[in-house]
PADOKOL-791269 format. One record per residue (C-alpha): residue number from 1; residue in three letters; chain; x negated, y negated, z. Coordinates in steps of 0.2 Angstrom, whole numbers, plus 5000, padded with zeros to 4 digits. Example, Ala and Ser with C-alpha at 12.3 -4.5 7.8 and 13.67 -1.06 7.14 Angstrom:
<numar><vexlum>1</vexlum><loke>ALA</loke><vonu>A</vonu><c1>4938</c1><c2>5022</c2><c3>5039</c3></numar>
<numar><vexlum>2</vexlum><loke>SER</loke><vonu>A</vonu><c1>4932</c1><c2>5005</c2><c3>5036</c3></numar>
***
This chain:
<numar><vexlum>1</vexlum><loke>MET</loke><vonu>A</vonu><c1>5067</c1><c2>5025</c2><c3>4900</c3></numar>
<numar><vexlum>2</vexlum><loke>SER</loke><vonu>A</vonu><c1>5064</c1><c2>5006</c2><c3>4897</c3></numar>
<numar><vexlum>3</vexlum><loke>GLY</loke><vonu>A</vonu><c1>5049</c1><c2>4997</c2><c3>4897</c3></numar>
<numar><vexlum>4</vexlum><loke>GLY</loke><vonu>A</vonu><c1>5052</c1><c2>4992</c2><c3>4915</c3></numar>
<numar><vexlum>5</vexlum><loke>HIS</loke><vonu>A</vonu><c1>5058</c1><c2>4976</c2><c3>4923</c3></numar>
<numar><vexlum>6</vexlum><loke>TRP</loke><vonu>A</vonu><c1>5041</c1><c2>4969</c2><c3>4923</c3></numar>
<numar><vexlum>7</vexlum><loke>ASN</loke><vonu>A</vonu><c1>5034</c1><c2>4979</c2><c3>4908</c3></numar>
<numar><vexlum>8</vexlum><loke>ARG</loke><vonu>A</vonu><c1>5023</c1><c2>4990</c2><c3>4918</c3></numar>
<numar><vexlum>9</vexlum><loke>LEU</loke><vonu>A</vonu><c1>5014</c1><c2>4977</c2><c3>4929</c3></numar>
<numar><vexlum>10</vexlum><loke>GLY</loke><vonu>A</vonu><c1>5008</c1><c2>4990</c2><c3>4941</c3></numar>
<numar><vexlum>11</vexlum><loke>PHE</loke><vonu>A</vonu><c1>4995</c1><c2>4996</c2><c3>4929</c3></numar>
<numar><vexlum>12</vexlum><loke>LYS</loke><vonu>A</vonu><c1>4989</c1><c2>4977</c2><c3>4927</c3></numar>
<numar><vexlum>13</vexlum><loke>ILE</loke><vonu>A</vonu><c1>4988</c1><c2>4974</c2><c3>4947</c3></numar>
<numar><vexlum>14</vexlum><loke>GLN</loke><vonu>A</vonu><c1>4979</c1><c2>4993</c2><c3>4949</c3></numar>
<numar><vexlum>15</vexlum><loke>ASP</loke><vonu>A</vonu><c1>4966</c1><c2>4990</c2><c3>4934</c3></numar>
<numar><vexlum>16</vexlum><loke>ALA</loke><vonu>A</vonu><c1>4962</c1><c2>4972</c2><c3>4942</c3></numar>
<numar><vexlum>17</vexlum><loke>LEU</loke><vonu>A</vonu><c1>4960</c1><c2>4977</c2><c3>4959</c3></numar>
<numar><vexlum>18</vexlum><loke>ASP</loke><vonu>A</vonu><c1>4950</c1><c2>4993</c2><c3>4951</c3></numar>
<numar><vexlum>19</vexlum><loke>THR</loke><vonu>A</vonu><c1>4938</c1><c2>4982</c2><c3>4942</c3></numar>
<numar><vexlum>20</vexlum><loke>ILE</loke><vonu>A</vonu><c1>4934</c1><c2>4972</c2><c3>4957</c3></numar>
<numar><vexlum>21</vexlum><loke>ALA</loke><vonu>A</vonu><c1>4931</c1><c2>4986</c2><c3>4969</c3></numar>
<numar><vexlum>22</vexlum><loke>THR</loke><vonu>A</vonu><c1>4920</c1><c2>4994</c2><c3>4956</c3></numar>
<numar><vexlum>23</vexlum><loke>ASP</loke><vonu>A</vonu><c1>4911</c1><c2>4980</c2><c3>4954</c3></numar>
<numar><vexlum>24</vexlum><loke>ASN</loke><vonu>A</vonu><c1>4892</c1><c2>4985</c2><c3>4958</c3></numar>
<numar><vexlum>25</vexlum><loke>GLU</loke><vonu>A</vonu><c1>4888</c1><c2>4968</c2><c3>4968</c3></numar>
<numar><vexlum>26</vexlum><loke>VAL</loke><vonu>A</vonu><c1>4905</c1><c2>4969</c2><c3>4978</c3></numar>
<numar><vexlum>27</vexlum><loke>VAL</loke><vonu>A</vonu><c1>4901</c1><c2>4988</c2><c3>4981</c3></numar>
<numar><vexlum>28</vexlum><loke>GLU</loke><vonu>A</vonu><c1>4884</c1><c2>4982</c2><c3>4987</c3></numar>
<numar><vexlum>29</vexlum><loke>ARG</loke><vonu>A</vonu><c1>4888</c1><c2>4966</c2><c3>4997</c3></numar>
<numar><vexlum>30</vexlum><loke>PHE</loke><vonu>A</vonu><c1>4907</c1><c2>4970</c2><c3>5003</c3></numar>
<numar><vexlum>31</vexlum><loke>PRO</loke><vonu>A</vonu><c1>4908</c1><c2>4989</c2><c3>5004</c3></numar>
<numar><vexlum>32</vexlum><loke>THR</loke><vonu>A</vonu><c1>4922</c1><c2>4989</c2><c3>5016</c3></numar>
<numar><vexlum>33</vexlum><loke>LEU</loke><vonu>A</vonu><c1>4933</c1><c2>4976</c2><c3>5005</c3></numar>
<numar><vexlum>34</vexlum><loke>ALA</loke><vonu>A</vonu><c1>4929</c1><c2>4987</c2><c3>4989</c3></numar>
<numar><vexlum>35</vexlum><loke>LYS</loke><vonu>A</vonu><c1>4937</c1><c2>5003</c2><c3>4998</c3></numar>
<numar><vexlum>36</vexlum><loke>ILE</loke><vonu>A</vonu><c1>4950</c1><c2>4993</c2><c3>5004</c3></numar>
<numar><vexlum>37</vexlum><loke>LEU</loke><vonu>A</vonu><c1>4955</c1><c2>4984</c2><c3>4987</c3></numar>
<numar><vexlum>38</vexlum><loke>ASP</loke><vonu>A</vonu><c1>4954</c1><c2>5001</c2><c3>4979</c3></numar>
<numar><vexlum>39</vexlum><loke>GLU</loke><vonu>A</vonu><c1>4966</c1><c2>5008</c2><c3>4991</c3></numar>
<numar><vexlum>40</vexlum><loke>LEU</loke><vonu>A</vonu><c1>4978</c1><c2>4994</c2><c3>4989</c3></numar>
<numar><vexlum>41</vexlum><loke>GLY</loke><vonu>A</vonu><c1>4978</c1><c2>4995</c2><c3>4971</c3></numar>
<numar><vexlum>42</vexlum><loke>HIS</loke><vonu>A</vonu><c1>4983</c1><c2>5012</c2><c3>4972</c3></numar>
<numar><vexlum>43</vexlum><loke>ALA</loke><vonu>A</vonu><c1>4997</c1><c2>5008</c2><c3>4985</c3></numar>
<numar><vexlum>44</vexlum><loke>LEU</loke><vonu>A</vonu><c1>5004</c1><c2>4994</c2><c3>4976</c3></numar>
<numar><vexlum>45</vexlum><loke>TYR</loke><vonu>A</vonu><c1>5005</c1><c2>5003</c2><c3>4959</c3></numar>
<numar><vexlum>46</vexlum><loke>ASP</loke><vonu>A</vonu><c1>5015</c1><c2>5014</c2><c3>4968</c3></numar>
<numar><vexlum>47</vexlum><loke>ILE</loke><vonu>A</vonu><c1>5026</c1><c2>5001</c2><c3>4976</c3></numar>
<numar><vexlum>48</vexlum><loke>GLU</loke><vonu>A</vonu><c1>5028</c1><c2>4991</c2><c3>4960</c3></numar>
<numar><vexlum>49</vexlum><loke>HIS</loke><vonu>A</vonu><c1>5032</c1><c2>5007</c2><c3>4950</c3></numar>
<numar><vexlum>50</vexlum><loke>ASP</loke><vonu>A</vonu><c1>5047</c1><c2>5012</c2><c3>4962</c3></numar>
<numar><vexlum>51</vexlum><loke>LEU</loke><vonu>A</vonu><c1>5053</c1><c2>4994</c2><c3>4962</c3></numar>
<numar><vexlum>52</vexlum><loke>ASP</loke><vonu>A</vonu><c1>5050</c1><c2>4991</c2><c3>4943</c3></numar>
<numar><vexlum>53</vexlum><loke>TRP</loke><vonu>A</vonu><c1>5061</c1><c2>5008</c2><c3>4939</c3></numar>
<numar><vexlum>54</vexlum><loke>ASP</loke><vonu>A</vonu><c1>5074</c1><c2>5003</c2><c3>4952</c3></numar>
<numar><vexlum>55</vexlum><loke>LEU</loke><vonu>A</vonu><c1>5077</c1><c2>4985</c2><c3>4945</c3></numar>
<numar><vexlum>56</vexlum><loke>SER</loke><vonu>A</vonu><c1>5076</c1><c2>4992</c2><c3>4927</c3></numar>
<numar><vexlum>57</vexlum><loke>GLY</loke><vonu>A</vonu><c1>5089</c1><c2>5005</c2><c3>4931</c3></numar>
<numar><vexlum>58</vexlum><loke>ASP</loke><vonu>A</vonu><c1>5079</c1><c2>5020</c2><c3>4927</c3></numar>
<numar><vexlum>59</vexlum><loke>SER</loke><vonu>A</vonu><c1>5080</c1><c2>5026</c2><c3>4944</c3></numar>
<numar><vexlum>60</vexlum><loke>TYR</loke><vonu>A</vonu><c1>5087</c1><c2>5021</c2><c3>4960</c3></numar>
<numar><vexlum>61</vexlum><loke>ILE</loke><vonu>A</vonu><c1>5081</c1><c2>5017</c2><c3>4978</c3></numar>
<numar><vexlum>62</vexlum><loke>LYS</loke><vonu>A</vonu><c1>5095</c1><c2>5024</c2><c3>4990</c3></numar>
<numar><vexlum>63</vexlum><loke>ASP</loke><vonu>A</vonu><c1>5089</c1><c2>5015</c2><c3>5005</c3></numar>
<numar><vexlum>64</vexlum><loke>ASP</loke><vonu>A</vonu><c1>5082</c1><c2>4998</c2><c3>5002</c3></numar>
<numar><vexlum>65</vexlum><loke>GLN</loke><vonu>A</vonu><c1>5077</c1><c2>4996</c2><c3>5021</c3></numar>
<numar><vexlum>66</vexlum><loke>ARG</loke><vonu>A</vonu><c1>5069</c1><c2>5013</c2><c3>5023</c3></numar>
<numar><vexlum>67</vexlum><loke>TRP</loke><vonu>A</vonu><c1>5060</c1><c2>5011</c2><c3>5006</c3></numar>
<numar><vexlum>68</vexlum><loke>GLU</loke><vonu>A</vonu><c1>5053</c1><c2>4993</c2><c3>5011</c3></numar>
<numar><vexlum>69</vexlum><loke>ASP</loke><vonu>A</vonu><c1>5046</c1><c2>5000</c2><c3>5028</c3></numar>
<numar><vexlum>70</vexlum><loke>GLU</loke><vonu>A</vonu><c1>5038</c1><c2>5013</c2><c3>5019</c3></numar>
<numar><vexlum>71</vexlum><loke>ALA</loke><vonu>A</vonu><c1>5029</c1><c2>5002</c2><c3>5008</c3></numar>
<numar><vexlum>72</vexlum><loke>ILE</loke><vonu>A</vonu><c1>5025</c1><c2>4991</c2><c3>5020</c3></numar>
<numar><vexlum>73</vexlum><loke>TRP</loke><vonu>A</vonu><c1>5019</c1><c2>5004</c2><c3>5031</c3></numar>
<numar><vexlum>74</vexlum><loke>SER</loke><vonu>A</vonu><c1>5009</c1><c2>5010</c2><c3>5015</c3></numar>
<numar><vexlum>75</vexlum><loke>LEU</loke><vonu>A</vonu><c1>4999</c1><c2>4994</c2><c3>5013</c3></numar>
<numar><vexlum>76</vexlum><loke>LEU</loke><vonu>A</vonu><c1>4997</c1><c2>4992</c2><c3>5032</c3></numar>
<numar><vexlum>77</vexlum><loke>LYS</loke><vonu>A</vonu><c1>4989</c1><c2>5008</c2><c3>5036</c3></numar>
<numar><vexlum>78</vexlum><loke>VAL</loke><vonu>A</vonu><c1>4977</c1><c2>5006</c2><c3>5021</c3></numar>
<numar><vexlum>79</vexlum><loke>LEU</loke><vonu>A</vonu><c1>4971</c1><c2>4991</c2><c3>5030</c3></numar>
<numar><vexlum>80</vexlum><loke>MET</loke><vonu>A</vonu><c1>4971</c1><c2>4998</c2><c3>5047</c3></numar>
<numar><vexlum>81</vexlum><loke>THR</loke><vonu>A</vonu><c1>4962</c1><c2>5013</c2><c3>5042</c3></numar>
<numar><vexlum>82</vexlum><loke>ARG</loke><vonu>A</vonu><c1>4948</c1><c2>5004</c2><c3>5033</c3></numar>
<numar><vexlum>83</vexlum><loke>THR</loke><vonu>A</vonu><c1>4946</c1><c2>4989</c2><c3>5045</c3></numar>
<numar><vexlum>84</vexlum><loke>PRO</loke><vonu>A</vonu><c1>4931</c1><c2>4990</c2><c3>5057</c3></numar>
<numar><vexlum>85</vexlum><loke>ASP</loke><vonu>A</vonu><c1>4933</c1><c2>5000</c2><c3>5072</c3></numar>
<numar><vexlum>86</vexlum><loke>ALA</loke><vonu>A</vonu><c1>4927</c1><c2>4985</c2><c3>5084</c3></numar>
<numar><vexlum>87</vexlum><loke>TRP</loke><vonu>A</vonu><c1>4943</c1><c2>4975</c2><c3>5078</c3></numar>
<numar><vexlum>88</vexlum><loke>PHE</loke><vonu>A</vonu><c1>4952</c1><c2>4986</c2><c3>5088</c3></numar>
<numar><vexlum>89</vexlum><loke>PRO</loke><vonu>A</vonu><c1>4948</c1><c2>4983</c2><c3>5107</c3></numar>
<numar><vexlum>90</vexlum><loke>ARG</loke><vonu>A</vonu><c1>4959</c1><c2>4997</c2><c3>5113</c3></numar>
<numar><vexlum>91</vexlum><loke>GLY</loke><vonu>A</vonu><c1>4955</c1><c2>5010</c2><c3>5101</c3></numar>
<numar><vexlum>92</vexlum><loke>LYS</loke><vonu>A</vonu><c1>4958</c1><c2>5010</c2><c3>5082</c3></numar>
<numar><vexlum>93</vexlum><loke>TRP</loke><vonu>A</vonu><c1>4966</c1><c2>5027</c2><c3>5081</c3></numar>
<numar><vexlum>94</vexlum><loke>ALA</loke><vonu>A</vonu><c1>4975</c1><c2>5025</c2><c3>5096</c3></numar>
<numar><vexlum>95</vexlum><loke>THR</loke><vonu>A</vonu><c1>4983</c1><c2>5008</c2><c3>5088</c3></numar>
<numar><vexlum>96</vexlum><loke>ILE</loke><vonu>A</vonu><c1>4986</c1><c2>5015</c2><c3>5072</c3></numar>
<numar><vexlum>97</vexlum><loke>GLN</loke><vonu>A</vonu><c1>4994</c1><c2>5031</c2><c3>5080</c3></numar>
<numar><vexlum>98</vexlum><loke>ALA</loke><vonu>A</vonu><c1>5006</c1><c2>5019</c2><c3>5091</c3></numar>
<numar><vexlum>99</vexlum><loke>VAL</loke><vonu>A</vonu><c1>5011</c1><c2>5009</c2><c3>5075</c3></numar>
<numar><vexlum>100</vexlum><loke>ASP</loke><vonu>A</vonu><c1>5013</c1><c2>5026</c2><c3>5066</c3></numar>
<numar><vexlum>101</vexlum><loke>GLY</loke><vonu>A</vonu><c1>5025</c1><c2>5031</c2><c3>5080</c3></numar>
<numar><vexlum>102</vexlum><loke>ARG</loke><vonu>A</vonu><c1>5035</c1><c2>5015</c2><c3>5080</c3></numar>
<numar><vexlum>103</vexlum><loke>HIS</loke><vonu>A</vonu><c1>5037</c1><c2>5016</c2><c3>5061</c3></numar>
<numar><vexlum>104</vexlum><loke>ASP</loke><vonu>A</vonu><c1>5043</c1><c2>5035</c2><c3>5063</c3></numar>
<numar><vexlum>105</vexlum><loke>GLU</loke><vonu>A</vonu><c1>5055</c1><c2>5029</c2><c3>5076</c3></numar>
<numar><vexlum>106</vexlum><loke>ARG</loke><vonu>A</vonu><c1>5061</c1><c2>5016</c2><c3>5065</c3></numar>
<numar><vexlum>107</vexlum><loke>THR</loke><vonu>A</vonu><c1>5064</c1><c2>5028</c2><c3>5051</c3></numar>
<numar><vexlum>108</vexlum><loke>GLU</loke><vonu>A</vonu><c1>5072</c1><c2>5041</c2><c3>5060</c3></numar>
<numar><vexlum>109</vexlum><loke>ASP</loke><vonu>A</vonu><c1>5085</c1><c2>5029</c2><c3>5069</c3></numar>
<numar><vexlum>110</vexlum><loke>GLU</loke><vonu>A</vonu><c1>5089</c1><c2>5023</c2><c3>5051</c3></numar>
<numar><vexlum>111</vexlum><loke>GLY</loke><vonu>A</vonu><c1>5091</c1><c2>5039</c2><c3>5043</c3></numar>
***
């Protein structure tokens, strides 16, 4: 196994976001943002890891468009689930379910 296309940059991304997300002042003043940054760190690590391995030749993403859709959905889902309910005038969970349904339809059509 190689050192990766970007030398395992995902660890640095996740660690940086974790540092911000767990900072006491950030947690106290911006608790929702802290949770979002923590969860995005994990999602971005996973995305970078898959990209890194694909581009370095350690593994292969079989369907670029499907993988990209999944990666984008993983980020969007974090943001939508952690965003305050008041931001969704038609209902937060109904909106998330609708977007998820469209996402599922799209991946079924491609598969």
